[in-house]
TORFITOR-349024 format. One record per residue: residue in one letter; x, y, z of N, C-alpha, C in turn. Coordinates in steps of 0.1 Angstrom, whole numbers, plus 2048, in hexadecimal, padded with zeros to 3 digits. Layout:
! residues N
AXYZXYZXYZ
...
! end
This chain:
! residues 303
M7715B46EC7695A86ED77259C6E9
N77A59D6DE7835936DA78D58F6E4
K7915996EB79B5966F679558E701
E78959170578258970F78057B70B
N77C5796FE77956B6F97865636F9
N79156A6F579E5636F47A255F702
I7A056870C7A456471A79C55871F
L78F55871B78654D71F78B540719
K78F54170C7945357057A153070C
W7A953A7107B65367177B352F724
F7A953472C7A552D7387A151F735
N79A51D72A79451072779E50771F
G7AA50C71D7B55047177B4504708
E7AC50D7027AB50D6F47B65156ED
I7BD51E6F57C85266F07D35246F9
S7E05236F47EC5226FC7F052F702
V7F852E70C7FD53A71380554370A
N80D53D7018155456F880C54C6EE
D8015456E97F854C6E07F15576E6
I7EC5556F27E55606F97EE56C6FC
K7FA56A6FF80457570280757C6F5
K8085756EA80B57C6DE7FF5856D9
M7F357F6DB7E75876D77E45936E0
H7E85926ED7E559D6F67F059F6FF
S7FB5A56FA8075A77028065B170D
D7FB5BA70D7FA5C47177F15BF723
T7EE5B27237E55AD72E7EE5A973A
D7E85AA7467EF5A67527ED596753
F7F658F74D7F558074D7F957A75A
E80058176280457C76F7F757A778
T7EE5847777E258277F7D9578778
L7D857876B7D056E7647D4560766
E7E155E7677E65507697E254B777
R7E25557817DE55178E7D054D78E
I7C85557877B95527877B7544780
G7BE5437757BD53676D7C152A775
F7CC52C77D7D15217857C751C78F
Y7C25267977B95237A27AB51E79C
S7A752279079B51D78B79B50F787
K7A750A7847A94FC77F7AB4F378B
Q7AC4F87977AE4EF7A37A14E97A7
I7964EE7A37894E97A77814E679A
D7784DC79C7704D87907644E278F
V7654EA78575A4F47837564F4775
P74B4F87727474F976474E50575D
K74D50575075450F74974F51E74C
I74451E75173F52C755747532760
D74F52976875852F77276353776B
A76753375F77153A75876C549755
Q75F54975175955674F75955E75B
K75655876775655F773764564777
A76D55B77477B55F77777F56B76F
L77B56B76277E57775A77858475F
E76B58276476558E76A76C593776
E77058977E77858D78A785594786
F78B58F77C7985957777955A4773
K78A5A576B7875B37667845BC772
V77D5B777C77B5BF7887885C378F
K7915B979079E5BC7967A75C578E
K7A65C37817AF5CB7787AA5D9777
L79D5DB7777985E97767905ED782
P7975EF78D78F5F379978A601798
K77F60479E77A61179F78161A7A9
K7866257A478D62D7AD7846367B5
E7876367C277F63E7CB78464D7CB
V77A6557C977E6637C977D6697D7
K78866C7DD7896717EA78A6807EA
V7816867F27826957F3789698800
K79569E7FE79D6A180A7986AD810
A7966AC81D7916B882579C6C2826
L7986CF8247A26D98257A56DC834
N7B16DD8387B46E08467B46EF848
F7B66F38547B47018577BE70A850
K7CB70684E7D570E8477D170F839
T7CB7048337C77058257BC70F823
W7B270F82D7A871982C7AD72782D
Q7B77298367BD7368377C373B82A
K7CA7328237D07368167C573980C
V7BA73180C7AF7348027A9741806
A7A77448137A17518177AA75C813
A7B775A8157C07658117C0768802
V7BF75E7FA7BF7607EC7B27677E8
L7A77637EE79A76A7EB79A7787EF
L7A077B7FB7A17897FF7A97927F6
V7B578C7F17BD7947E87B57967DB
M7AE78C7D67A678E7CA79C7997CB
I7947987D778A7A27D97907B07DB
T79B7B17E27A17BE7E47A67C47D7
S7AD7BB7CF7B27C07C27A77C57B9
S79C7BD7B97907C17B178B7CF7B5
Y78A7D17C37857DE7C878E7EA7C3
F79B7E87C57A47F37C17A57F57B2
L7A27EA7AA7A37EB79C7967F1796
F78A7EE79B77E7F27957767FD79D
F7787FE7AA7708077B27778127B9
N7848117BC78B81B7C37908257B9
N78B8327BB78F83C7B17988477B8
N79D8447C47A684D7CB7B484D7C5
K7B98597C37C785B7BE7CF8617C9
S7DB85C7CB7E38617D67F18657D1
F7F786F7D78058737D680B8747E3
Q81786F7E581D86E7F282C8717F1
T8328787FA84087A7FB846874807
Q85387180685A86C812863877818
I86B87382287487C82887D88381E
A87F89081F888898816884897808
Q8788958058738937F786889D7F4
T8688A37E885D8AB7E48588A57D6
K84B8A87D38468A37C683C8AD7C0
T83E8AF7B38358B87AC82C8B07A2
F8208B37A18168AC79980A8B5795
N8038B178B7F78B87877EA8B078B
L7E08B778F7D38B17917CC8B1784
P7C08AA7837B98A87777B58B5770
D7B48C07777B08CD7727BC8D576E
N7C88CF76F7D58D676C7DA8DF778
S7D38DE7837D88E578F7E58DF793
E7EF8E77977FC8E279A7FD8E17A9
V8038D67AE8058D37BC8148CF7BE
I81A8D67C88288D27CC8278CD7DA
L82A8C07DD8298BA7EA8368BA7F1
N8368BF7FD8428BF8058458B280C
A8508B08138548A481884A89E822
Q84A89082284188982B83288E82A
S82D88F81F81F89481D81888B814
K80A88B81480288380C7F688B808
L7F28897FB7E688F7F67DE8857EF
T7D08857F17C787B7EB7BB8827E5
Y7B687E7DA7AA8837D47A38787CC
N79687B7C978E8717C178F8767B2
K79686E7AA79787279C78A871794
K78186879877586779176C873793
D76B87879F7628837A27698917A1
W77589179C77D89E79D7768A9795
K7718A678976B8B17817608B8788
K7588B179074C8B779674F8BB7A5
N75B8B67AA75E8B87B876D8B97BA
R7738C57B87818C67BA7858C77C9
S7858BB7CE7888BA7DD7938AF7DF
L79C8B27E87A78A97EB7AA8AA7FA
T7B18A07FF7B589F80D7C489F80D
L7C98A88177D88AA8187DC8A6826
D7E789F8277ED89C8347FC8A0832
G7FF8AC83780D8B183680D8BF831
E8158C18278178CF8218178CF812
A8108D980C8108D97FD80D8E87F9
F8138EB7ED8118F87E78088F57DB
F7FD8FE7D97F48FC7CE7F39087C5
K7F39057B87F090F7AE7E490A7A7
V7D890F7AB7CB90A7A77C691079A
S7C29087917BC90D7847AE912787
K7AA91D78079D92378379291977F
G78791978677C91078477390F790
E76D90479276590279D76C9027AA
K7659027B576B9037C37768F87C4
F7818FC7CA78C8F37CD78E8F27DC
T78E8E57E178E8E37F07998DA7F4
V7A08DF7FE7AB8D78047A78D4813
N7A58C78157A18C28237AD8BD82B
T7AE8C18377B88BC8407B18B884D
D7B98B28567B38AE8637B08BA86C
L7B78C58697B58D18727AC8DC86C
G7AB8DC85F7A38E78597A18E484A
M7988ED8447958EB8367988F882E
V79D8F78227A190381A79990280D
Q79390E80978C90E7FC79091A7F4
V7919187E77959237DE78E9217D1
L78F92B7C878992A7BA7959297B0
G79F9307B27AB92F7A97B69387AF
T7C09337B47CA93B7BB7D69327BE
Q7E09387C67EC9317CA7ED9327D9
F7EE9277E07EF9277EE7F791B7F3
N7FB91C8008029118067FA90C813
V7F98FF8147F38F98207FD8F0827
K7FE8F38348078EA83C7FF8E5848
E7FE8D88497F78D18548008C685A
R8058CA86680D8C086D8088BF87B
A80E8B788380A8B58918098C2899
Y7FE8C689D7FB8D28A57FF8DF89D
Y7FE8DE8908028E98887FA8E987B
F7F38F58787EC8F686C7EE905867
E7F190685A7F49138557F0913846
V7E991E8427E69218347EB92F831
Q7F392F8267F893C8217F393F813
C7EE94B8107E894E8047F29567FC
Y7F69517F08009587E87FA95F7DC
E7ED95C7D97E69637CE7D79617CF
G7CF96B7CC7C19697CD7BC96A7DB
K7B19617DD7AB9617EA7AA9527EE
V7AB9507FC7AA9428017A194280D
S79893980D78E93881979392C821
V79592F82E79A92583878F923843
T78C91684578291384F78990B85A
Y78890F86678E90987278490987D
N7818FE8837778FE88E76A90588B
A76590387F75890987B759918878
E76591E87976692C87676E92D869
T76A937861770939854777946853
V78394684D78B95284C78F95383D
V78E95F83779296182979F968829
L7A99618227B69678217B996D813
T7C09788137C497E8067D397D805
Q7D99817FA7E797F7F77EF985802
G7F997D8078029828127FD97F820
K7F19798217EB97682E7EC967830
S7ED96483D7ED9558417E495384D
F7E094784E7D894385A7E0937860
R7E293886D7EB92E8747E592A881
V7E691D8847E29188917ED90F896
I7F29138A27FD90C8A97F89088B6
N7F88FA8B97F38F58C57E58FB8C9
G7DD8FD8C07CF9028C27CE9118C3
T7D99188C17D99278C27D992D8B4
I7CF9358B17CE93B8A37D69478A2
E7DD9498977E59558947E3959886
A7E49668847E396C8767F1972874
V7F896D869806971867807976858
D80D98285680F98784981D982844
F81E98183782B97E83182C985823
N83898681E83A98D811842985807
S84397880984A9707FF84196C7F4
E8469697E883E9657DC83B9567DC
N84394E7E28419407E384693A7F0
P84192F7F48469288008559257FF
S85C92780986B92580986F917806
W86690D80A86A8FF80986B8FB7FA
L8649037F18659007E38749027DE
F87B90A7E688990C7E28939067EC
K88E8FB7F28968F27FB89B8FA807
E89190180D89490881A887909822
S88890682F87D90883787E914840
S87391C83F873929847868929851
F86B93185C86293186886193F86D
D85594387185395087784C94E885
R85494F88F85094D89D84893F89F
V84F93589C84A92789D8519208A8
P84A9188B08509108BB85B9078B6
L8659068BE8718FD8BA86C8EF8B6
R8628EA8BD85E8DC8BB85A8DA8AC
Q8538E48A684F8E489885B8E488F
V8658ED8938718EE88B8798E188B
M87A8DA8968818CD89787A8C388F
D86D8C388F8658B98868698BB878
E86A8C787386D8CA86587B8C6862
L8858C886C8928C386A8938B4868
E88B8AD87088B89E86F88589A862
R87B8A285D87489E85187D8A0844
Q8858AA84588E8AD83989B8A6839
Y8A08A18458AD89B8468AD88C84A
D8A188784D8A08798518A987785E
I8A687F8688AD87E8748A387D880
V8A887988C8A08798988A78838A2
I89F88D8A68A58978AF8A18958BD
E8AA8948C68A88938D48AD8A08DB
T8A88A38E68AC8B08ED8B08AD8FB
E8B88B69008BD8B690E8BD8C4914
N8B48C691E8B38D39248AF8DE919
V8A68DB9118A28E59068938E7907
D88F8F49078818F890787B8F78F9
L8738EE8F786D8EB8E98628F58E6
T85E8FD8F08539078ED8599148E8
Q8669168EA86C9238E686A9258D6
V8689318D28659348C48719368BC
F8709338AF87C9358A687793C89A
S87F94689587C94D88988994C881
G88894787589494586D89193A863
S89C93485D89A92A8538A6920853
F8A491584D8B090C84B8AF90583D
T8BB9028388BC8FC82A8B98EE82B
H8B58E881F8B28DA81E8BE8D2818
D8C98DA8158D48D480E8E08D0817
D8E18D58238EC8D282C8E88D183A
K8E98C58408E48C284D8EB8CB858
N8F88CC8578FF8D48628FB8E3861
I8FB8E88558F78F68548E88F8858
A8E08EF8558D28F085A8D18F0869
L8D88E786F8D88E687E8DE8F2884
Q8E88F887F8EE9048848E5910882
S8DD9108778D491B8758C991B880
V8C69108868BC90F8908C291189E
T8CD90A8A08D290A8AE8D99178B2
I8E191D8A98E89298AD8DF9348B2
P8D59388AA8CC9438AF8C69408BC
L8C39338C08BD92F8CC8C792C8D7
K8D492E8D48DF92B8DE8DF91C8E2
L8DE9148D88DE9058DA8EA8FF8D3
S8ED8F38D78F78EC8CF8F28DE8CC
Y8F98D78C48F48CA8BF8FF8C08BD
R8FC8B38BE9068A98BC8FF89E8B3
I90689A8A890089089F9068828A2
E8FD8798A390186B8A68F986289C
G8FE8618908F78598858EB861881
K8DF85B8828D386287E8CD86988A
K8D38688968CE86F8A28D687C8A4
V8CE8868A78D48938AA8D08988B8
L8D989B8C08D68A08CE8D78AF8CE
L8CD8B68D28CD8C48D48CE8C78E3
Y8D78D08E78D98D38F58DD8E28F7
S8DB8E79028DF8F59058ED8F6908
Y8F3902906901904909904900917
E8FB9039208FE90192F8FF8F2931
A8F88E99298F98DB92C9058D4926
N90C8DC91E9188D69179248D5921
! end
């Protein structure tokens, strides 16, 4: 209030410019001087000085307009993306109880399930189960190949796209690949369900489906050979053998004048690509040529 009274006095000539500047050095005197100059050019009552002061105050302290900037389409996209990430993260953090294990090419992985059942996952395979429901429902989904040592307890179920396997406590191997499904029982009993039909396997028995054809095959090994870095086959089409070679060595196999339906019995190592290729090609009277990650299989006659 003192400041306003002093400015009025200055307008009316009661205070000098130097005095007012000393008293209020933070004031915009350039604007005040213009107002004072123009107010003296006309004959007005002193109340005009008051009006001039009010005008100065309005000019000095303008009301700022709050402008709300409309969000453009790209901004809305960014906002939507952030919200989606937040919602997705919340779901996986609080609601998703699925636990997964996965292997890549030429990789195996060993782990224990919540009931201490042991699983060994072969290359390019994936296993998923619900950890929250595990105690009351020992059920999992397998895509690929795995060897199981199941702890005794409630029913244990392995689901695949081609069939279902159920046990109470035993050791078995499940292999589910394209056009190939095989279950081998190494201990105890295993129940296999395929196309609504159920078969019970005992130790040394296997259930196999190749291209829709069901086969019963006996074996006498104590463990799957792939646990020891070797893939074994008993009258299996060459196409399946080639798939396993690609899976273990990260290669792409092409063929030239080769019958992919011919069967192969034998094995190949996971430690040496050339020896593995020779183990497959020589018994079938085939040859091969390596070009980087590509391997060409061809018959002797085509060479």
